Steps between C-alpha positions, in 0.01 A plus 500: 500500500276368784293186478166676438642714219668188352164313515319791335754520217489124442121519484515785240770327299322167488653162466695563176844640587426592860853425633670694225286810545517491877882502479490786249254693717731456804796640303284796390401570861863484605574784260605343169413760231426256220388139511545346146251250373605287201149392412373858497788590264430209265122501489429867567133574484404136531680486838318819609165348405577160658579675833175703471682823441270639229547856628875446485465389140305818415706742708849351445522284189304710255670833586841321477400373158408854396825638639708243318312583181580867544863426567524282191314762301755763616797276432415387146478773252321303229185303511688204350734491804209517740300223329808272472571524871146466642595208737705755698166637626485211752848547650425794737176359651644152551828636657301717732280209603809283548658755731192599695243223453517379864478860621182559303347178634605585855337844478174341376503242782580766759216715368260209522608437861454866593157502340414189701626669820258786435209255449599300809462807711131493418426128494774335721751237406244224420492557126872586449619166356204444258519861383873479435455167321235660277731796415824302459630200315555468127251567224305192377548386147195632313518869616877491443445371147245782433734769639793355308302508174408861568862598562611298199249683281626831640858400417405383156318816420775723637775324318349420165264793455721777634857378455481285189242710322637689193252780571605542863611862479191613305269321740664648810518844328129489422420399865708791628322740264155376613597524870639848444180608325285361786725676755465832315119453486493440873706812560272702278191375688330321213 
């Protein structure tokens, strides 16, 4: 990694954890397939939000939660087994973030640098450092708190309304029936 690229990465990372992430990014650029991140594995979506990876939270964490739910639903035959083991929903997303958290963050920083390279072609290098500082760093406290509350509400509603609800199967069955009726109406041209 040359000095300019290292400077750009350090600007995007910010002051918190710059040395750790620069070392991890150098290993990724040397060809290491996975760069584990302990904090990403422990804190999960909060780590994604803190590192301003909202798109990563939506495109990675939520689908992994849904996939782990489907796997648990396929493994446990009874509703009782599923509702007793609901903490297992968090295992797959957190293991995936532990194994590839630095890779996800590296891809975001690299995308921001490429976007800035495109803009620098039009305006020159004069605004590169302020623009990278604006895009990078960690999320400040209040927006992170708001996003964390939104994701906590989503987790709460998913776990306690869908998994713990005694009427889960009837609710999902009625939703499927309504969606199927709407789909048939669309096909019929109504």
